[in-house]
C-alpha positions in Angstrom: 0.0 0.0 0.0 1.3 3.5 -0.9 1.9 5.7 2.1 -1.1 7.6 3.4 0.6 10.9 2.7 1.2 10.1 -1.0 -2.4 9.1 -1.4 -4.3 11.7 0.7 -1.7 14.4 1.0 -1.9 16.2 -2.3 -5.7 16.9 -2.3 -5.7 17.8 1.4 -2.7 20.1 1.2 -4.1 21.8 -2.0 -7.5 22.5 -0.3 -5.6 23.7 2.8 -3.5 26.1 0.7 -6.6 27.5 -0.9 -8.3 27.9 2.5 -5.2 29.5 4.1 -4.7 31.8 1.0 -8.3 33.0 1.1 -7.7 35.3 4.1 -4.7 37.2 2.8 -6.5 37.5 -0.6 -9.6 38.8 1.0 -7.6 41.4 3.0 -5.7 42.4 -0.1 -8.9 42.9 -2.1 -10.6 44.8 0.8 -7.6 47.2 1.4 -6.4 47.9 -2.1 -9.5 47.3 -4.3 -7.5 45.9 -7.2 -9.1 45.6 -10.7 -10.8 42.4 -11.8 -7.9 41.3 -14.1 -5.5 41.8 -11.2 -7.6 39.7 -8.9 -7.9 36.9 -11.5 -4.2 37.0 -12.2 -3.5 36.4 -8.5 -6.1 33.6 -8.5 -4.5 32.0 -11.6 -1.0 32.2 -10.3 -2.0 30.7 -6.9 -4.0 27.9 -8.7 -1.0 27.1 -10.9 1.4 27.0 -7.9 -0.9 24.7 -5.9 -1.5 22.4 -8.8 2.2 22.1 -9.5 2.8 21.3 -5.8 0.1 18.6 -5.9 1.6 17.2 -9.2 5.0 16.8 -7.6 3.3 15.4 -4.4 4.7 18.4 -2.6 8.3 17.5 -3.2 8.1 13.8 -2.6 8.5 13.2 -6.3 12.0 14.7 -6.2 13.2 13.6 -2.8 11.9 10.0 -2.7 9.9 9.0 -5.7 9.9 5.3 -4.7 7.6 6.0 -1.8 5.1 7.6 -4.2 4.9 4.4 -6.3 4.7 1.6 -3.8 5.3 0.2 -0.4 8.7 -1.0 0.8 8.7 -4.6 2.0 10.8 -6.0 4.8 13.5 -7.1 2.4 13.7 -3.6 0.8 11.8 -4.3 -2.4 9.0 -1.8 -3.4 5.8 -3.6 -4.3 2.6 -2.5 -6.0 -0.4 -2.4 -3.7 -2.5 -5.5 -3.9 -0.4 -7.1 -6.6 2.8 -9.2 -6.7 4.8 -6.8 -9.0 8.0 -5.2 -7.9 9.1 -1.8 -8.9 11.9 -1.6 -11.5 12.3 2.1 -12.0 10.6 5.5 -11.6 10.6 8.3 -14.2 10.1 11.8 -12.8 9.6 14.9 -15.0 9.5 18.3 -13.5 7.3 20.1 -16.1 4.6 19.2 -16.7 4.7 17.2 -13.5 4.9 13.5 -14.1 5.7 10.5 -12.0 5.7 7.2 -13.9 6.2 3.9 -12.1 7.6 1.0 -14.1 6.8 -2.5 -12.8 8.2 -6.0 -13.4 4.9 -6.9 -15.1 5.7 -4.4 -17.9 2.8 -2.3 -16.7 3.4 1.5 -16.1 1.4 3.6 -13.7 1.1 7.4 -13.6 1.0 8.7 -10.1 0.1 12.3 -10.7 -3.5 13.1 -9.8 -5.8 13.5 -12.9 -6.9 17.0 -11.9 -3.4 18.5 -11.5 -2.5 19.2 -15.1 -5.9 20.8 -16.1 -5.7 22.9 -13.0 -2.1 23.9 -13.7 -2.8 24.9 -17.3 -6.0 26.7 -16.4 -4.2 28.7 -13.7 -1.3 29.5 -16.1 -3.8 30.6 -18.9 -5.8 32.7 -16.5 -2.7 34.4 -15.2 -1.3 35.0 -18.7 -4.5 36.5 -20.1 -5.1 38.7 -17.1 -1.5 39.9 -17.1 -1.8 40.8 -20.8 -5.0 42.7 -20.0 -3.3 44.6 -17.2 -0.3 45.5 -19.5 -2.7 46.6 -22.2 -4.6 48.7 -19.7 -1.4 50.4 -18.4 -0.2 51.1 -21.9 -3.4 52.8 -22.9 -3.9 54.9 -19.9 
C-alpha cells in the first residue's frame, strides 16, 4: 500500500493552501481594491502553484519517488499495492509534473493526480490572459 501521505496528502494540502490563502487574498482585495484582471491574475498564479505542488506530491517526487509508487517490504523491495509486482524504475519529469512507475509486469502507472494538469494549465492561462489585459490597460492609460 502506498503511504497515506502520498495518497491523501496532495488533495488535502491543496485544499488547505486555498483555504489559508483566502484570508490574505480577502484582506488584499478589501484594502487595495484591485481591478478584476489583477484579482484573476493572482487567483490564476495561486492555482497554478498549488496544482504544481500537488503534481509533484509536494516535493516527494523529487526527494523520494519510490515512496510515491509503492510500499517498501521488509526485504527492501518496493511492491505494488494489492499485486505481486515489484518496482523496476521511476521516471520523474518536473514540467509538466509526471511520476511514472515501471513494474516488473511491464505495466506502467502514472502517479500524478488526474486533476493537477488541467488545474495547472487553467491557472497559467488565467494568469497570462489577465496579465496581458493589465499590461494593455497600463499602456493605454
